[in-house]
N, CA, C and O of each residue as an XYZ file, in Angstrom:
976
protein
N     114.934    -21.378    137.447
C     115.267    -20.052    137.897
C     114.833    -19.078    136.744
O     114.988    -19.367    135.558
N     114.295    -17.939    137.170
C     113.872    -16.913    136.206
C     115.023    -16.426    135.255
O     116.103    -16.069    135.727
N     114.776    -16.418    133.930
C     115.812    -15.928    133.016
C     115.718    -14.433    132.856
O     114.694    -13.802    133.121
N     116.856    -13.886    132.404
C     116.975    -12.479    132.193
C     116.869    -12.063    130.802
O     117.310    -12.790    129.911
N     116.275    -10.866    130.534
C     116.241    -10.406    129.237
C     117.513     -9.699    128.706
O     118.280     -9.167    129.508
N     117.740     -9.681    127.448
C     119.055     -9.106    126.935
C     119.099     -7.649    127.065
O     118.091     -6.953    126.943
N     120.355     -7.152    127.331
C     120.616     -5.781    127.391
C     121.119     -5.262    126.034
O     121.976     -5.858    125.381
N     120.504     -4.058    125.632
C     120.729     -3.599    124.306
C     121.327     -2.171    124.321
O     121.831     -1.739    123.285
N     121.297     -1.445    125.402
C     121.713     -0.065    125.464
C     123.173      0.029    125.974
O     123.904     -0.946    126.147
N     123.516      1.354    126.199
C     124.928      1.594    126.643
C     125.118      1.392    128.116
O     124.172      1.004    128.802
N     126.307      1.640    128.640
C     126.699      1.441    130.039
C     126.392      0.013    130.495
O     125.682     -0.209    131.476
N     126.955     -0.954    129.746
C     126.694     -2.271    129.908
C     126.979     -2.769    131.311
O     126.097     -3.394    131.900
N     128.151     -2.534    131.888
C     128.523     -3.012    133.137
C     127.501     -2.637    134.256
O     127.133     -3.447    135.108
N     127.069     -1.335    134.185
C     126.053     -0.793    135.210
C     124.771     -1.527    135.063
O     124.137     -1.928    136.039
N     124.401     -1.696    133.854
C     123.095     -2.350    133.599
C     123.060     -3.831    134.007
O     122.066     -4.325    134.541
N     124.174     -4.519    133.739
C     124.244     -5.867    134.222
C     124.170     -5.934    135.775
O     123.478     -6.776    136.349
N     124.894     -5.034    136.405
C     124.807     -4.936    137.857
C     123.375     -4.615    138.371
O     122.910     -5.222    139.336
N     122.696     -3.664    137.719
C     121.335     -3.355    138.159
C     120.364     -4.508    137.851
O     119.466     -4.753    138.656
N     120.497     -5.206    136.759
C     119.631     -6.338    136.508
C     119.773     -7.388    137.493
O     118.783     -7.892    138.022
N     121.046     -7.768    137.786
C     121.330     -8.851    138.799
C     120.865     -8.427    140.197
O     120.267     -9.237    140.906
N     121.123     -7.188    140.610
C     120.683     -6.653    141.810
C     119.157     -6.775    141.973
O     118.677     -7.185    143.029
N     118.405     -6.419    140.930
C     116.975     -6.444    140.980
C     116.496     -7.851    141.177
O     115.517     -8.093    141.884
N     117.185     -8.787    140.553
C     116.737    -10.244    140.748
C     116.826    -10.624    142.243
O     116.004    -11.360    142.787
N     117.866    -10.076    142.855
C     118.057    -10.435    144.338
C     117.104     -9.725    145.183
O     116.431    -10.338    146.012
N     117.005     -8.350    145.002
C     116.065     -7.579    145.890
C     114.652     -8.079    145.653
O     113.891     -8.136    146.619
N     114.240     -8.444    144.450
C     112.859     -8.977    144.267
C     112.629    -10.408    144.757
O     111.506    -10.911    144.776
N     113.680    -11.010    145.133
C     113.504    -12.461    145.691
C     113.567    -13.525    144.531
O     113.516    -14.729    144.783
N     113.677    -13.043    143.272
C     113.671    -14.050    142.213
C     114.960    -14.945    142.337
O     114.960    -16.140    142.041
N     116.003    -14.291    142.780
C     117.192    -15.088    143.301
C     117.248    -14.975    144.773
O     117.616    -13.925    145.299
N     116.896    -16.014    145.464
C     116.685    -15.974    146.971
C     118.042    -16.192    147.709
O     119.013    -16.671    147.124
N     118.065    -15.838    148.963
C     119.332    -16.124    149.739
C     119.697    -17.546    149.660
O     118.827    -18.401    149.833
N     120.978    -17.881    149.399
C     121.443    -19.194    149.294
C     121.439    -19.777    147.897
O     122.059    -20.810    147.647
N     120.694    -19.071    146.921
C     120.665    -19.508    145.559
C     122.019    -19.340    144.913
O     122.738    -18.384    145.203
N     122.381    -20.296    144.009
C     123.523    -20.103    143.160
C     123.077    -19.432    141.922
O     122.115    -19.808    141.252
N     123.927    -18.282    141.621
C     123.637    -17.512    140.417
C     124.016    -18.289    139.163
O     124.889    -19.156    139.197
N     123.386    -17.986    138.116
C     123.913    -18.633    136.798
C     125.432    -18.374    136.643
O     125.941    -17.382    137.165
N     126.120    -19.218    135.963
C     127.514    -19.089    135.758
C     127.808    -17.834    134.928
O     126.898    -17.271    134.320
N     129.101    -17.382    134.897
C     129.416    -16.251    134.045
C     129.065    -16.440    132.574
O     128.616    -15.522    131.888
N     129.292    -17.678    132.120
C     129.019    -17.966    130.654
C     127.484    -17.962    130.478
O     126.993    -17.482    129.456
N     126.714    -18.492    131.465
C     125.266    -18.425    131.306
C     124.795    -16.998    131.296
O     123.965    -16.646    130.458
N     125.285    -16.151    132.189
C     124.884    -14.750    132.268
C     125.192    -13.993    131.049
O     124.441    -13.125    130.605
N     126.385    -14.357    130.475
C     126.765    -13.681    129.169
C     125.769    -14.066    128.067
O     125.394    -13.242    127.233
N     125.367    -15.293    128.086
C     124.435    -15.758    126.967
C     123.073    -15.182    127.196
O     122.410    -14.772    126.244
N     122.598    -15.132    128.526
C     121.265    -14.571    128.770
C     121.210    -13.117    128.491
O     120.241    -12.641    127.900
N     122.203    -12.391    128.887
C     122.203    -11.015    128.729
C     122.713    -10.418    127.420
O     122.439     -9.268    127.078
N     123.497    -11.285    126.678
C     124.073    -10.833    125.427
C     125.251     -9.776    125.666
O     125.403     -8.767    124.976
N     125.999    -10.123    126.659
C     127.106     -9.226    127.062
C     128.447    -10.009    127.195
O     128.458    -11.240    127.189
N     129.495     -9.311    127.306
C     130.827     -9.946    127.429
C     131.052    -10.361    128.878
O     130.456     -9.862    129.832
N     132.029    -11.384    128.955
C     132.432    -11.891    130.179
C     133.007    -10.697    131.079
O     132.794    -10.676    132.291
N     133.667     -9.811    130.496
C     134.264     -8.728    131.245
C     133.181     -7.911    132.011
O     133.322     -7.552    133.180
N     132.063     -7.643    131.229
C     130.958     -6.915    131.927
C     130.330     -7.695    132.981
O     130.026     -7.148    134.041
N     130.105     -8.966    132.770
C     129.511     -9.821    133.844
C     130.390     -9.865    135.018
O     129.908     -9.705    136.139
N     131.608    -10.064    134.851
C     132.611    -10.229    135.983
C     132.624     -8.953    136.801
O     132.642     -9.010    138.031
N     132.615     -7.788    136.135
C     132.674     -6.531    136.749
C     131.396     -6.285    137.639
O     131.435     -5.733    138.739
N     130.327     -6.736    137.064
C     128.944     -6.583    137.870
C     128.975     -7.490    139.120
O     128.545     -7.117    140.212
N     129.500     -8.681    138.894
C     129.547     -9.622    140.039
C     130.421     -9.133    141.160
O     130.090     -9.230    142.342
N     131.547     -8.604    140.745
C     132.433     -8.050    141.738
C     131.883     -6.849    142.530
O     132.166     -6.671    143.715
N     131.073     -6.024    141.811
C     130.356     -4.968    142.493
C     129.287     -5.405    143.401
O     129.112     -4.808    144.463
N     128.481     -6.516    143.018
C     127.544     -7.149    143.856
C     128.195     -7.697    145.160
O     127.685     -7.538    146.269
N     129.334     -8.341    144.940
C     129.964     -8.836    146.155
C     130.498     -7.736    147.131
O     130.453     -7.867    148.354
N     131.027     -6.598    146.463
C     131.542     -5.581    147.308
C     130.376     -4.960    148.096
O     130.597     -4.524    149.226
N     129.164     -4.899    147.564
C     127.942     -4.290    148.149
C     127.294     -5.263    149.113
O     126.357     -4.892    149.820
N     127.752     -6.456    149.159
C     127.293     -7.444    150.201
C     126.001     -8.186    149.727
O     125.271     -8.740    150.549
N     125.733     -8.187    148.394
C     124.555     -9.013    147.898
C     124.874    -10.368    147.638
O     124.035    -11.238    147.874
N     126.102    -10.677    147.133
C     126.546    -11.978    146.832
C     127.811    -12.406    147.435
O     128.606    -11.569    147.862
N     128.045    -13.691    147.493
C     129.410    -14.199    147.928
C     129.965    -15.026    146.705
O     129.331    -15.976    146.245
N     131.142    -14.630    146.219
C     131.797    -15.396    145.179
C     132.729    -16.412    145.832
O     133.631    -16.068    146.596
N     132.459    -17.752    145.481
C     133.278    -18.803    146.074
C     134.150    -19.357    144.975
O     133.645    -20.019    144.069
N     135.352    -19.125    145.021
C     136.296    -19.537    144.019
C     136.158    -21.010    143.666
O     136.235    -21.882    144.531
N     135.950    -21.276    142.363
C     135.767    -22.688    141.958
C     134.350    -23.267    142.079
O     134.044    -24.330    141.538
N     133.459    -22.498    142.843
C     132.088    -23.027    142.995
C     131.007    -22.166    142.417
O     129.913    -22.654    142.134
N     131.289    -20.863    142.228
C     130.263    -19.987    141.708
C     129.916    -18.824    142.632
O     130.603    -18.566    143.620
N     128.868    -18.151    142.295
C     128.371    -16.986    143.072
C     127.033    -17.305    143.755
O     126.142    -17.867    143.117
N     126.887    -16.980    144.949
C     125.710    -17.310    145.769
C     125.055    -16.019    146.443
O     125.754    -15.117    146.903
N     123.778    -16.000    146.464
C     123.118    -14.815    147.104
C     123.224    -14.893    148.617
O     122.856    -15.892    149.234
N     123.738    -13.809    149.201
C     123.959    -13.826    150.594
C     122.737    -13.624    151.336
O     121.804    -13.031    150.795
N     122.641    -14.067    152.555
C     121.577    -13.743    153.585
C     121.924    -12.293    154.102
O     122.932    -12.098    154.781
N     121.097    -11.337    153.774
C     121.406     -9.974    154.197
C     120.160     -9.387    154.755
O     119.064     -9.825    154.406
N     120.284     -8.401    155.620
C     119.126     -7.669    156.192
C     119.260     -6.204    156.070
O     120.262     -5.719    155.544
N     118.315     -5.487    156.523
C     118.249     -4.104    156.412
C     119.439     -3.440    157.145
O     120.004     -2.490    156.605
N     119.829     -3.881    158.309
C     120.833     -3.315    159.064
C     122.160     -3.354    158.282
O     122.910     -2.378    158.254
N     122.442     -4.570    157.616
C     123.604     -4.666    156.809
C     123.686     -3.691    155.696
O     124.736     -3.091    155.467
N     122.566     -3.508    154.971
C     122.486     -2.574    153.898
C     122.596     -1.104    154.347
O     123.077     -0.266    153.584
N     122.166     -0.793    155.543
C     122.278      0.593    156.034
C     123.747      1.006    156.201
O     124.061      2.196    156.168
N     124.685     -0.010    156.387
C     126.060      0.336    156.481
C     126.535      1.005    155.261
O     127.499      1.764    155.362
N     125.951      0.807    154.070
C     126.412      1.463    152.836
C     126.122      2.950    152.817
O     126.634      3.630    151.928
N     125.316      3.524    153.757
C     125.107      4.854    153.815
C     126.204      5.680    154.439
O     126.196      6.910    154.393
N     127.212      4.921    155.064
C     128.307      5.749    155.723
C     128.996      6.650    154.702
O     129.301      6.216    153.591
N     129.235      7.877    155.071
C     129.788      8.773    154.049
C     131.280      8.744    154.072
O     131.871      8.328    155.069
N     131.947      9.195    152.954
C     133.359      9.285    152.911
C     133.801     10.750    152.701
O     134.923     11.013    152.267
N     132.915     11.675    153.010
C     133.191     13.053    152.751
C     132.611     13.923    153.869
O     131.696     13.499    154.575
N     133.138     15.126    154.025
C     132.637     15.981    155.111
C     131.400     16.645    154.677
O     131.169     16.861    153.487
N     130.553     16.992    155.690
C     129.223     17.617    155.461
C     129.407     19.010    155.206
O     130.315     19.638    155.750
N     128.513     19.583    154.328
C     128.412     21.087    154.142
C     127.351     21.542    155.199
O     126.734     20.764    155.927
N     127.219     22.901    155.191
C     126.251     23.575    156.089
C     124.887     23.103    155.961
O     124.252     22.815    156.976
N     124.320     22.983    154.667
C     123.011     22.481    154.444
C     122.801     21.095    154.942
O     121.739     20.783    155.481
N     123.853     20.190    154.768
C     123.872     18.796    155.149
C     123.654     18.747    156.704
O     122.823     17.981    157.192
N     124.377     19.534    157.418
C     124.287     19.568    158.871
C     122.922     19.998    159.302
O     122.375     19.397    160.226
N     122.307     21.042    158.672
C     121.048     21.461    159.011
C     120.020     20.360    158.701
O     119.104     20.127    159.490
N     120.166     19.710    157.596
C     119.252     18.635    157.274
C     119.301     17.552    158.226
O     118.251     17.018    158.582
N     120.505     17.149    158.707
C     120.603     16.115    159.729
C     119.865     16.592    160.996
O     119.091     15.833    161.581
N     120.095     17.816    161.411
C     119.379     18.308    162.514
C     117.880     18.306    162.431
O     117.151     18.068    163.394
N     117.448     18.601    161.152
C     115.929     18.533    160.909
C     115.457     17.148    161.144
O     114.412     16.919    161.754
N     116.274     16.170    160.630
C     115.824     14.731    160.767
C     115.754     14.428    162.201
O     114.782     13.828    162.660
N     116.791     14.834    162.971
C     116.779     14.475    164.393
C     115.593     15.163    165.058
O     115.033     14.604    166.001
N     115.202     16.299    164.632
C     114.065     17.071    165.247
C     112.710     16.365    164.973
O     111.776     16.415    165.773
N     112.665     15.694    163.773
C     111.484     14.903    163.475
C     111.426     13.647    164.250
O     110.355     13.213    164.673
N     112.612     13.027    164.454
C     112.547     11.567    164.998
C     112.863     11.531    166.511
O     112.190     10.788    167.225
N     113.799     12.250    167.015
C     114.268     12.031    168.446
C     113.158     12.249    169.400
O     112.999     11.410    170.287
N     112.336     13.320    169.324
C     111.323     13.415    170.310
C     110.384     12.276    170.376
O     109.862     11.960    171.445
N     110.136     11.610    169.204
C     109.163     10.464    169.140
C     109.810      9.213    169.824
O     109.122      8.267    170.209
N     111.135      9.259    169.951
C     111.781      8.118    170.685
C     111.555      8.024    172.155
O     111.661      6.957    172.759
N     111.229      9.200    172.746
C     111.359      9.333    174.145
C     110.323      8.501    174.939
O     110.672      8.077    176.041
N     109.108      8.237    174.488
C     108.236      7.300    175.187
C     108.838      5.925    175.269
O     108.684      5.275    176.303
N     109.525      5.427    174.232
C     110.177      4.185    174.310
C     111.356      4.150    175.226
O     111.608      3.136    175.878
N     112.064      5.200    175.292
C     113.079      5.330    176.319
C     112.511      5.246    177.674
O     113.103      4.583    178.526
N     111.391      5.874    177.953
C     110.794      5.833    179.211
C     110.341      4.393    179.594
O     110.517      3.948    180.728
N     109.794      3.741    178.669
C     109.273      2.307    178.829
C     110.498      1.335    179.086
O     110.409      0.409    179.892
N     111.616      1.589    178.378
C     112.637      0.531    178.420
C     113.821      0.831    179.354
O     114.631     -0.046    179.653
N     113.896      2.043    179.790
C     115.126      2.440    180.590
C     115.185      1.654    181.912
O     114.292      1.742    182.755
N     116.259      0.891    182.053
C     116.551      0.264    183.295
C     117.282      1.096    184.283
O     117.626      2.218    183.911
N     117.563      0.720    185.458
C     118.354      1.479    186.358
C     119.782      1.572    185.932
O     120.438      2.583    186.184
N     120.298      0.523    185.277
C     121.621      0.588    184.720
C     121.729      1.618    183.580
O     122.740      2.304    183.426
N     120.617      1.699    182.769
C     120.610      2.724    181.750
C     120.657      4.082    182.280
O     121.377      4.957    181.799
N     119.859      4.250    183.304
C     119.771      5.654    183.998
C     121.206      6.000    184.609
O     121.728      7.110    184.512
N     121.742      4.951    185.219
C     123.034      5.157    185.815
C     124.123      5.563    184.742
O     124.986      6.412    184.965
N     123.998      4.894    183.598
C     124.915      5.198    182.536
C     124.754      6.632    181.976
O     125.733      7.297    181.637
N     123.508      7.071    181.892
C     123.223      8.411    181.417
C     123.717      9.413    182.525
O     124.254     10.473    182.202
N     123.538      9.082    183.736
C     124.044      9.973    184.831
C     125.562     10.143    184.788
O     126.103     11.226    185.011
N     126.222      9.020    184.490
C     127.713      9.087    184.397
C     128.110      9.912    183.253
O     129.042     10.701    183.411
N     127.492      9.824    182.074
C     127.868     10.585    180.919
C     127.626     12.127    181.254
O     128.459     12.963    180.903
N     126.540     12.460    181.897
C     126.206     13.798    182.216
C     127.264     14.369    183.196
O     127.713     15.509    183.070
N     127.635     13.520    184.172
C     128.634     13.942    185.130
C     129.963     14.301    184.464
O     130.603     15.295    184.808
N     130.367     13.449    183.486
C     131.570     13.694    182.782
C     131.480     14.932    181.887
O     132.475     15.629    181.687
N     130.266     15.207    181.341
C     130.025     16.423    180.596
C     130.363     17.697    181.432
O     130.976     18.669    180.992
N     129.891     17.561    182.665
C     129.993     18.758    183.568
C     131.424     18.966    183.984
O     131.790     20.098    184.304
N     132.267     17.938    184.002
C     133.685     18.053    184.249
C     134.641     18.309    183.048
O     135.855     18.411    183.220
N     134.085     18.403    181.895
C     134.789     18.550    180.672
C     134.350     19.818    179.894
O     134.474     19.836    178.669
N     133.826     20.910    180.587
C     133.409     22.032    179.908
C     134.462     22.848    179.239
O     134.160     23.604    178.316
N     135.726     22.723    179.681
C     136.848     23.391    179.060
C     137.579     22.588    177.997
O     138.529     23.045    177.362
N     137.092     21.387    177.842
C     137.672     20.492    176.756
C     136.545     20.266    175.767
O     135.825     19.285    175.955
N     136.307     21.072    174.723
C     135.248     20.890    173.871
C     135.204     19.642    173.049
O     134.141     19.114    172.722
N     136.398     19.179    172.719
C     136.459     17.880    171.997
C     135.887     16.725    172.760
O     135.105     15.932    172.234
N     136.296     16.633    174.050
C     135.811     15.626    174.930
C     134.343     15.886    175.228
O     133.543     14.951    175.246
N     134.001     17.056    175.446
C     132.588     17.387    175.771
C     131.673     17.048    174.553
O     130.558     16.558    174.737
N     132.142     17.305    173.347
C     131.295     16.885    172.165
C     131.191     15.390    172.087
O     130.119     14.890    171.745
N     132.216     14.652    172.377
C     132.103     13.159    172.363
C     131.062     12.660    173.395
O     130.310     11.721    173.135
N     131.046     13.343    174.615
C     130.134     12.883    175.673
C     128.693     13.259    175.310
O     127.738     12.529    175.575
N     128.586     14.505    174.656
C     127.311     14.925    174.233
C     126.672     13.938    173.257
O     125.483     13.636    173.355
N     127.501     13.426    172.288
C     127.071     12.418    171.372
C     126.733     11.117    172.017
O     125.763     10.457    171.645
N     127.556     10.729    173.019
C     127.332      9.442    173.784
C     125.996      9.435    174.412
O     125.281      8.437    174.327
N     125.584     10.615    175.106
C     124.357     10.701    175.728
C     123.207     10.416    174.748
O     122.324      9.608    175.036
N     123.230     11.075    173.613
C     122.172     10.860    172.674
C     122.149      9.416    172.050
O     121.103      8.851    171.731
N     123.266      8.936    171.923
C     123.490      7.595    171.298
C     122.952      6.523    172.357
O     122.295      5.555    171.975
N     123.241      6.726    173.623
C     122.697      5.858    174.624
C     121.186      5.855    174.669
O     120.556      4.842    174.972
N     120.621      6.997    174.364
C     119.054      7.064    174.321
C     118.602      6.099    173.241
O     117.672      5.320    173.448
N     119.240      6.148    172.118
C     118.877      5.371    170.900
C     119.020      3.874    171.265
O     118.169      3.061    170.903
N     120.083      3.530    171.971
C     120.217      2.108    172.489
C     119.063      1.747    173.339
O     118.545      0.641    173.179
N     118.635      2.522    174.176
C     117.525      2.219    175.105
C     116.219      2.013    174.349
O     115.333      1.288    174.801
N     116.114      2.654    173.206
C     114.824      2.518    172.419
C     114.719      1.017    172.092
O     113.593      0.529    171.995
N     115.763      0.284    171.921
C     115.772     -1.164    171.731
C     115.117     -1.547    170.324
O     114.233     -2.399    170.240
N     115.597     -0.885    169.286
C     115.106     -1.031    167.872
C     116.247     -1.109    167.042
O     116.992     -0.134    166.948
N     116.495     -2.281    166.359
C     117.725     -2.411    165.646
C     117.844     -1.377    164.488
O     118.954     -0.954    164.164
N     116.765     -0.989    163.896
C     116.852     -0.012    162.760
C     117.159      1.322    163.276
O     117.980      2.042    162.708
N     116.468      1.717    164.436
C     116.743      3.055    164.928
C     118.207      3.086    165.391
O     118.871      4.098    165.166
N     118.742      2.042    166.022
C     120.058      1.941    166.490
C     121.000      2.145    165.292
O     121.933      2.947    165.346
N     120.733      1.406    164.220
C     121.722      1.455    163.018
C     121.689      2.779    162.339
O     122.740      3.316    161.989
N     120.461      3.357    162.126
C     120.323      4.590    161.526
C     121.100      5.738    162.313
O     121.793      6.575    161.734
N     120.931      5.696    163.562
C     121.509      6.714    164.382
C     123.035      6.555    164.556
O     123.768      7.536    164.687
N     123.481      5.302    164.552
C     124.934      5.032    164.480
C     125.532      5.714    163.299
O     126.585      6.345    163.390
N     124.855      5.589    162.180
C     125.290      6.115    160.937
C     125.277      7.577    160.988
O     126.226      8.218    160.535
N     124.172      8.188    161.556
C     124.070      9.610    161.684
C     125.211     10.141    162.555
O     125.800     11.167    162.214
N     125.523      9.514    163.607
C     126.643      9.988    164.468
C     127.990      9.885    163.732
O     128.877     10.722    163.895
N     128.103      8.851    162.936
C     129.303      8.704    162.060
C     129.411      9.824    161.066
O     130.500     10.333    160.802
N     128.248     10.221    160.498
C     128.215     11.381    159.629
C     128.529     12.670    160.361
O     129.247     13.536    159.862
N     127.955     12.777    161.591
C     128.217     14.028    162.288
C     129.631     14.132    163.000
O     130.002     15.193    163.501
N     130.382     13.013    163.021
C     131.529     12.906    163.738
C     132.595     14.050    163.458
O     133.183     14.650    164.357
N     132.759     14.260    162.200
C     133.766     15.232    161.817
C     133.319     16.689    161.928
O     134.115     17.611    161.749
N     132.042     16.880    162.225
C     131.550     18.299    162.338
C     130.991     18.594    163.738
O     130.704     19.738    164.089
N     130.850     17.537    164.508
C     130.194     17.779    165.890
C     131.009     18.641    166.789
O     130.464     19.439    167.552
N     132.399     18.492    166.715
C     133.181     19.417    167.494
C     132.937     20.880    167.178
O     132.883     21.708    168.087
N     132.787     21.216    165.890
C     132.499     22.509    165.499
C     131.112     22.968    166.026
O     130.959     24.087    166.517
N     130.109     22.066    165.908
C     128.792     22.419    166.347
C     128.732     22.763    167.901
O     128.144     23.744    168.356
N     129.424     21.815    168.650
C     129.456     22.023    170.086
C     130.217     23.318    170.466
O     129.902     23.978    171.456
N     131.217     23.648    169.647
C     131.959     24.928    169.982
C     131.094     26.098    169.745
O     131.168     27.092    170.467
N     130.250     26.006    168.722
C     129.328     27.083    168.405
C     128.348     27.215    169.552
O     128.104     28.324    170.027
N     127.763     26.074    170.023
C     126.790     26.027    171.028
C     127.262     26.223    172.477
O     126.511     26.678    173.339
N     128.545     25.861    172.715
C     129.037     25.955    174.079
C     128.569     24.754    174.922
O     127.696     23.996    174.498
N     129.148     24.590    176.100
C     128.869     23.442    176.931
C     127.561     23.520    177.709
O     126.971     22.481    178.003
N     127.096     24.699    178.046
C     126.064     24.852    179.031
C     124.678     24.400    178.689
O     123.937     23.899    179.535
N     124.316     24.593    177.363
C     122.991     24.155    176.884
C     122.849     22.637    176.934
O     121.849     22.108    177.419
N     123.859     21.952    176.427
C     123.761     20.508    176.461
C     123.589     19.918    177.837
O     122.770     19.028    178.068
N     124.403     20.453    178.762
C     124.197     20.011    180.160
C     122.898     20.289    180.675
O     122.294     19.454    181.349
N     122.386     21.519    180.372
C     121.059     21.904    180.855
C     119.964     20.933    180.339
O     119.188     20.367    181.110
N     119.946     20.770    178.984
C     118.838     19.953    178.416
C     119.060     18.439    178.867
O     118.085     17.765    179.196
N     120.219     17.964    178.880
C     120.461     16.581    179.254
C     120.047     16.312    180.721
O     119.514     15.242    181.017
N     120.282     17.248    181.618
C     119.840     17.139    182.956
C     118.348     17.074    183.085
O     117.796     16.307    183.875
N     117.656     17.962    182.225
C     116.144     17.861    182.252
C     115.692     16.540    181.649
O     114.715     15.962    182.126
N     116.319     16.075    180.690
C     115.829     14.790    180.028
C     115.989     13.655    181.036
O     115.117     12.807    181.228
N     117.177     13.699    181.674
C     117.436     12.595    182.735
C     116.332     12.586    183.798
O     115.800     11.539    184.166
N     116.010     13.789    184.274
C     115.067     13.908    185.339
C     113.698     13.377    184.843
O     113.006     12.650    185.556
N     113.335     13.758    183.614
C     112.036     13.237    182.996
C     112.016     11.740    182.949
O     111.011     11.089    183.235
N     113.158     11.214    182.579
C     113.267      9.730    182.395
C     113.146      9.126    183.761
O     112.396      8.158    183.888
N     113.805      9.594    184.805
C     113.721      9.120    186.171
C     112.230      9.119    186.660
O     111.780      8.197    187.341
N     111.498     10.200    186.276
C     110.115     10.312    186.681
C     109.154      9.585    185.897
O     107.965      9.550    186.213
N     109.677      8.931    184.761
C     108.869      8.165    183.803
C     107.709      9.105    183.206
O     106.540      8.749    183.061
N     108.195     10.270    182.910
C     107.305     11.268    182.351
C     107.408     11.398    180.843
O     108.208     12.198    180.357
N     106.659     10.670    180.115
C     106.811     10.611    178.598
C     106.584     11.906    178.013
O     107.420     12.349    177.225
N     105.521     12.586    178.312
C     105.209     13.804    177.594
C     106.326     14.940    177.947
O     106.746     15.712    177.085
N     106.720     14.959    179.167
C     107.735     15.961    179.495
C     109.078     15.653    178.748
O     109.753     16.552    178.247
N     109.401     14.420    178.707
C     110.659     13.952    178.068
C     110.570     14.256    176.617
O     111.559     14.694    176.028
N     109.409     14.044    175.986
C     109.223     14.332    174.573
C     109.324     15.805    174.307
O     109.986     16.187    173.342
N     108.734     16.629    175.068
C     108.743     18.106    174.961
C     110.152     18.650    175.116
O     110.573     19.539    174.375
N     110.877     18.107    176.085
C     112.198     18.569    176.331
C     113.147     18.248    175.179
O     113.954     19.092    174.788
N     113.058     17.041    174.635
C     113.864     16.708    173.544
C     113.537     17.464    172.277
O     114.436     17.769    171.494
N     112.277     17.774    172.057
C     111.892     18.577    170.922
C     112.475     20.021    171.097
O     112.991     20.582    170.130
N     112.398     20.622    172.312
C     112.922     21.901    172.591
C     114.459     21.836    172.385
O     115.020     22.716    171.733
N     115.109     20.858    172.904
C     116.582     20.676    172.784
C     117.083     20.728    171.396
O     117.992     21.497    171.084
N     116.480     19.882    170.504
C     116.887     19.764    169.111
C     116.543     21.084    168.327
O     117.332     21.615    167.545
N     115.380     21.525    168.593
C     114.912     22.757    167.929
C     115.852     23.919    168.241
O     116.210     24.694    167.354
N     116.260     24.034    169.548
C     117.129     25.122    169.922
C     118.578     24.940    169.228
O     119.222     25.886    168.776
N     118.967     23.701    169.208
C     120.281     23.406    168.504
C     120.220     23.814    167.057
O     121.121     24.470    166.533
N     119.066     23.387    166.378
C     118.910     23.821    164.959
C     118.931     25.302    164.757
O     119.576     25.823    163.847
N     118.194     25.991    165.643
C     118.039     27.391    165.473
C     119.340     28.107    165.713
O     119.616     29.120    165.070
N     120.155     27.601    166.632
C     121.443     28.316    166.919
C     122.458     28.057    165.780
O     123.218     28.949    165.406
N     122.456     26.919    165.280
C     123.405     26.590    164.154
C     122.965     27.298    162.892
O     123.812     27.786    162.145
N     121.651     27.373    162.620
C     121.196     28.089    161.436
C     121.541     29.544    161.575
O     122.041     30.145    160.624
N     121.285     30.157    162.766
C     121.564     31.544    162.918
C     123.076     31.799    162.706
O     123.468     32.755    162.037
N     123.910     30.921    163.292
C     125.415     31.102    163.116
C     125.802     31.058    161.594
O     126.566     31.893    161.110
N     125.236     30.040    160.864
C     125.582     30.009    159.418
C     125.089     31.168    158.712
O     125.795     31.665    157.835
N     123.853     31.703    159.019
C     123.201     32.821    158.366
C     124.112     34.025    158.570
O     124.336     34.806    157.645
N     124.632     34.172    159.780
C     125.454     35.402    160.130
C     126.756     35.251    159.407
O     127.320     36.258    158.977
N     127.291     34.012    159.237
C     128.493     33.945    158.477
C     128.336     34.304    157.055
O     129.226     34.937    156.485
N     127.175     33.911    156.402
C     126.981     34.275    155.057
C     126.812     35.768    154.886
O     127.273     36.325    153.890
N     126.174     36.420    155.811
C     126.014     37.874    155.839
C     127.356     38.554    155.870
O     127.568     39.537    155.160
N     128.305     38.032    156.710
C     129.594     38.561    156.835
C     130.455     38.432    155.635
O     131.302     39.272    155.333
N     130.200     37.303    154.929
C     130.993     36.982    153.773
C     130.654     37.861    152.563
O     131.453     38.056    151.647
N     129.443     38.369    152.616
C     128.993     39.239    151.362
C     129.033     40.628    151.644
O     128.728     41.437    150.768
N     129.425     41.034    152.936
C     129.524     42.514    153.287
C     130.714     43.128    152.480
O     131.806     42.563    152.409
N     130.435     44.310    151.882
C     131.501     44.969    151.189
C     132.670     45.385    152.084
O     132.440     45.780    153.227
N     133.887     45.315    151.617
C     135.028     45.723    152.426
C     135.233     47.242    152.334
O     135.340     47.833    151.259
N     135.277     47.812    153.501
C     135.370     49.307    153.505
C     136.760     49.707    153.060
O     137.759     49.090    153.429
N     136.797     50.742    152.269
C     138.043     51.249    151.727
C     138.235     52.698    152.354
O     137.416     53.601    152.179
N     139.283     52.817    153.029
C     139.660     54.172    153.591
C     140.108     55.170    152.458
O     140.449     56.317    152.745
């Protein structure tokens, strides 16, 4: 097994973690391999057992290794989808973050539509129709309407039938979860229903170009409306207060 070079600078625990992680990511320590023991790592790296133990605990928490009590530490079999879970946020998004997510969706979602057209079964179309029907009956309940709006888009990513697309968009919707009610309240219910109905019709007609164009128009309109709302908010915040 490849040996490690000694660490000589500060922030020892972080460096031990990074060195061990690089061995795993590079494949020098392959899935299923047993890592050197704590005492071996201490000797190879020239660090204390406390630093090694902290690094191993971090690697386990991140899903890179499995620590088996009494047996040692082993490299886990992990894939891209597993590691994408680590992107889930623990904080609310700011205005710029929301616009950046919408920009990302503008770049990616239109390109998904040809795959949706190719893969959509009748059951998929029926599911989209049901979501759209529920959207139409929940125009006065924006929280429920926002959930259904999200479900419609997420269903499209399922139909794409690509595990990475599915995982990335599941994370995006998790990110957007806390703010999507606000976004839908700004936009109102009519536009989502309008664009989703057009998308559904294009899917039924197996019209790839039209579906792509509609999705691009839909997300661009959403981005423009949210940006305008935030811009107007900023203008209002900096307006001087009139003094009688």
